C-alpha positions in Angstrom: -54.6 -48.4 -82.9 -52.9 -50.0 -79.8 -54.8 -52.6 -78.0 -55.2 -52.0 -74.1 -53.1 -53.8 -71.7 -54.5 -57.4 -71.2 -53.7 -60.2 -68.7 -53.2 -63.8 -69.6 -56.9 -64.4 -69.3 -57.5 -61.8 -72.1 -59.4 -59.4 -69.9 -58.7 -55.8 -69.1 -58.5 -54.8 -65.5 -61.9 -53.2 -65.7 -63.4 -56.3 -67.3 -61.8 -58.5 -64.6 -63.1 -56.3 -61.9 -66.7 -56.4 -63.4 -66.4 -60.2 -63.8 -65.2 -60.5 -60.2 -68.1 -58.5 -58.9 -70.7 -60.6 -60.8 -69.0 -63.8 -59.6 -69.2 -62.7 -56.0 -73.0 -62.0 -56.3 -73.7 -65.3 -58.1 -71.6 -67.4 -55.7 -73.2 -65.8 -52.6 -76.6 -66.6 -54.0 -75.6 -70.2 -54.8 -74.2 -70.5 -51.2 -77.6 -69.1 -49.8 -79.6 -71.7 -51.8 -77.3 -74.6 -50.6 -77.6 -73.6 -47.0 -81.4 -73.3 -47.3 -81.6 -76.7 -49.0 -79.6 -78.3 -46.3 -81.7 -76.7 -43.5 -85.0 -77.8 -45.2 -83.6 -81.4 -45.6 -82.5 -81.4 -42.0 -85.9 -80.2 -40.8 -87.5 -82.9 -42.8 -85.2 -85.8 -41.9 -82.5 -84.9 -39.2 -79.1 -86.5 -39.4 -77.3 -86.9 -36.1 
């Protein structure tokens, strides 16, 4: 049985697309949390 075409990472194209979609979701959530944390700290103790 032949193996599907894999890239250097060892992922198939479908797996890579699935990973990328999940990465975008978690990265966006991380950035929202970071921005929220900065806004809250700035509201508590502004830096100029």
